[in-house]
N, C-alpha and C positions, 0 to 999 in steps of 0.2 A: 502277296497279300500283306497288308500292314497288320502287325500284331496289336491285339487289344491291350489297353493299359492294364497294369496290375490292379486287381480288385482285392483289397484286404478282406472283404466279406466272402469272396469266392476265389481264393488264391490259386486253386488248381483248375479253374474254369469248369467245375463240375456241372454248372447250370447248362453247359452246352450238351450234356448227355441226356437232358430231359426234353421231351417234346412239348409242343405248345399246350396240349391239353393237360399234361402233368403240371406245367407251370401255372396254368390257370386255376387248377385245384388248389395248389399251394397258395396262390395270391388271394383266393377267395377266403380260405381259412385264416390267413394272416390278417386280412382286413377285418374279419369278424372278431378275432381276438383283440385287435387294437382298438376297435370301436366299442365292443360290448363287455370285455372282461378285464383287460389289462389296467384300465383306470381304477378298478375297484378291488382287484384280487389281493393286494397287500393288506387292505383293510379287512377283507374277509378272513385272510390267513391269521391276522392278529386277533380277530374276534373268535376264531375257531369255528367258523360256520360257512355254509354256502346258502344264504337266505333266499336266493332266487333260482334254486335248482330246477323247479318245475317250469318256470318261465324260460330259463336257458334251454331246457330240453326241447321245448316247442320251437325255439329259434334255431337250435341245432338241427332239428328235423327239417326245417324249411330250407336249410342250405345242403341237405342231403348227407349229413355227417354220420347218422346212425345206420349201421349195417351197410355202409357205402360200398363195401367190396362183395356184397351178396347180390344175387339176381332175383328179380321179381318182388312182389308184395310191397311195392313202393320204394324199394332199395335202389341205389344209384347204379349198381353194376360196375363200379370203378375197378381199375386194375390194382394189383398189389402195390405197385410203386406209387400210384396216386394216393392210396390209403396211407402208405408210409409217410409220404410228404405231409399229409393232413395231420398225422400223429406228431410229426416233428413240430409243426406250427402250433398245435394245441399245447404241447409240453413246453415249447418256448415261452408260452404264456404262463402255464402252471401245470405241474404233474397231476394235480387233482382234476383239472379239466380234461386232460387226456385220459385219466382213469375213468371218468364218467362216460366218455365216448367209447373207450375200449371195453368196459364191462357190459355196456348196453349192446354194442355191435359184435364184438369178437368173442364174448362169452355167452350172454343170455340169448341174444338173437341167433348167433351162430349155432348154438346147441339146438334150438328149435328148428332152424332152417336145415341143418344137416341130419338130425335124428328124429325130428318131430313128425307127427301125423299130419295129413292134409288139414284136418280140423284144427289142430293146434296152430299150424302156420296161418291159416285164414283168420283165426281168432286174434292172434297176438302180433304177428309180424307187421301188418300195415300200421297198427297203432303205435308200435314201438319205433318203426321207421319215421313216423311223423312226430315222435317225441311226446305223443299224447299218453303213452304208458311207459313208465320207466321199469327196467328189469334189473335183477341182481342174480348172482351166481353163487350158490352155497356149496362149497367143497371143504375149505379149511375148517378145522374144529379147534376148540380151546386147547386140546392136548395133542392134536394131530396136525402137523404142518407138512413137512417134506415127505412123509410116508402116507399119502392119502388112502392107500389101500387098507390101512388099519382104522379107517373111520368107524365111529361108534354109532352114528345115526343109523337107525334101522327102519325098514318099512316091512310090515307084515300084512299078508292077505287076511281079510275078514269078510267072508262071503264074497260079494262082487266088488268090494272096496279094498283100498289100501289104507293102513293106519301108520302114520309117520311119527317117530319120536327121536329127539336128539337136539343138538345145538351146533350151530355154525358160528365162526368167529372171523372178524376182520373183513366184513362183507361190504364192499363199496355199493352205495345206493340203497342199502337194505331198508332203512326206515322210510324211504320215499318211493319205494318200488310198488308197482301194482302186481307184479308177477315175479316169482323167484324160481329159478331152475335149481333144484335141490337134488344132490346125489346121496344115495343111501344104500346100505347093505340090505340085501334080501336073500331069501333061500335060493334064488336063482343066480346070485351074483350082484354086483353093483348095478343099480338102475338109476336113471334120472327121472325126476318128476317135475311137471309144470304146476306150480303151486300158486294160485291166486292169494295174494297177501291178506285178503279179507276172510280167509278160511278160518273157521273156529279152531282155536288152539294155536294159531300162528301169531307170533309177536316179533318185533324187531327193535329192541332198545338201542338207542344210538350210543356209540362209544365216545366218551369225552376224554379230556386231559391228554390228547395227542400232542406231540411236538413235531410231527411230520404230517403232510397231507391234511393240513388244518382247514384248507378251503375245499373240503371234500366230505361227503356224508359217508361215515363208516359205522357199521352196526354189527350187533350180534343177531343171529336168527334163532329163535326158540320154537321148537315144534313139540307141542304137548298133545298127543293123541289127535293129530291132524288127520281127518278122514277125507280121502280123495277117491273119486271114481276110477275105474280101470282106464278111462280115457285120459287120465292125467299122466300116465306113464309115457316116457319117450320110447316109441316102439322100435327105433332104428338101431339100438345098440344095447349090448349087455357087457358089463365088465369095465375095467379101468380105461379101455380104449376111448370110451366116451368123454370123460372129463379131461383126459390127457390130450386128446385131439383139440378140444376147445382151448386148453392152456397154450398149445402151440400157436394158435391164432393170436392170442393176446401177447405172447412173447415176441412174435414178429413185430407187432406194433411198438413194443418197448425198444426194440433194436433201433428204430428211427426216433421214437419220442425222446429217449434219453439225450440224444444229440441236440434236441431243441433246447433243453435246459442248459446244456453246456454252451451252446452258441450264445444264448442270452447273457450268460455270465462272462464269457469272453468279450462280447461287445460292450458290456457295462464296464469292464476293467479297462478296455482300450480307451473309451471315452473319458473315464476318470483319470487315467494316467496321463492323458494329453493335457489335462487342465490342472492337475495337482502339482504344485511346485515344491521342491526341496532343494536346498543349497543353490537357489537361484535359477533353477531350470526345471522343466517338466520331468517327472519321474519316468515318463516313457522314453526319455533319452538315456537312461542309465543301462549299462550292459546287463546287469543281473535281471532287471525288469524285462528287457528285450528277450533275454533267454527264456524267461517264463512264457512270454507271448509266443515265441517260436515253438516251444514244446506244446503249448495248448493248441495252437493252430495245426500242428502236425497230427496230433491225436484226434482232434475234431474232424478233420477232413479225411484222414484215413478211415475213421469210423463211418463217415458218410459214404465213402466208396464201398466199404463192406456192406452197408445197408442197401445200397443200390444194387450191388451184385446179388445179394440174397433176394431182393425184390424182383429182379429180372428172372431169377431161377424160379421163384414162386409163380410168376406169371406164365412161365414156360411149363409148369407142372413138375419140375425136377428138384424142388427144394426138399431137403431131408431134415428131420428133427434135430439131428446132431449139428447141422449147419446153423439152425436157429440158436442152438446153445452157444456156438461160437460167437454169434452176433450179440446175444444178450449178455454173455459174460464179458466180452471185450468192451462193448460200447457203454454199458452202465458203469463198469469199473473206471473207464477212462473219463467218462462224463463227471463222475464224482471228483476225480483228481483235478479236472479242469476247474470245477466250481471252487474247490479248496484253494487252488493256486490263485484264482481270481480274488478270493477273499483276502489273501495275503497282500495283493496289490492295493486293494482298497483300505488296508490297515484296519483301524478301529471302525471306520465307516462300513466295513464289510459286514458287520453284524447288525446293521440298522436296516429296518424294513423300508427306509427311504430308497434303498437299492435292492435289486432282486436277488442278490447272490446268496445270502444266507437262507432265504426261502427255498430257492432251488436246491441248495446243498442239503438241507434237512429233508426235503421231499425225496431226493434221490436215495436217501438211506432206506426209505420204504421200497422204492423201486428196485433197489438191490436185492431185497428180500422176497418180494412177491413174484408170482409166476416162476418160482424156482430160485433158490438161493445160489450165490456164486459157488458154494461148495457142491451143490447138486449138478450144476452145469459143468463144473470142472470134472466131476466123475463121469458125466455123460460123454464128454470128449475123451477122457482117459479110457473108458471102456471101448469107444469107437476106434481109438488108436491101437490098443493092445489086444482087444478081444477078450479081456478079463473083467469080470464084474466085481467092483470094489464097494458096492453099496452095502453088502452084508458081511 
């Protein structure tokens, strides 16, 4: 059998490991991003806004992007690998777009799907899958990040109702959401609440002056004596297992998504270096530049093999949280390094929004932090390897 020619976009032939349905999902998302988002996202980033978020949500619902790895309620029922490939393509466009999809599907919808009542599922999931209702996920607080068990938001019983008070911070989709899944301390332990955002006492002021994820809606959630009926409680879980299970879903998407940002930067650098001449020839022909490309390609495609391995394990039901930490720690860390190296190849042009590199590089600084910082994932892996807890 004749060998296929070497493909710089797929140097290891990893595409051969995907089936036709997986590749079709990837191609659908790639087409959507190219036609609907990529032509505009640099401008949105520069302006610090996502002005068409609600329109985009409906369009994303039409292609089955929201909650695509969930079953029923209008969700696509896709495999973990299919979902991962979608995350990669969304983030190859922009991390803010992948965050919109991840928060909707892997946090807000997943929480209701996994822990919600039948009534909560029937009320919210079909509309969220269609993009008609946007959701957000309230866990992080202004003074509480990596230690969410210390959250200060509280919910107290008052007759047959619950009354919530507190603040959540850095909440993607917050000010455009129709529903918020909010986690709060109670006398029974940490509980989740399905909070319609038109509830009296609920507000979501948008966070401005960001230098990362600028083409994304980020908000604070303020809960001031928000009164909810008993039916607002997620009945399926008590304690930190609830929010942490949801975070595991989102982290899995980041394992794939971060590689999309890295791939875009590598491809931009390859194209630029082939046309940029110094000393009479393209800079792609210089040894030091080729060394950068070799290193970037090694880390990108090793990361893709890791993501695929974790995806196959997730589909088989054997994926462990510690293994997700391996993926999130490695792939985001290497993706940032790929973006930074690509920036050096573009030189001064690397800081211009005429090219995607600086946008992806700054976005990944947020991705490095959310859904568990590198330090936290390092300690998760360290504990798994040694059996000793270094968190306290």
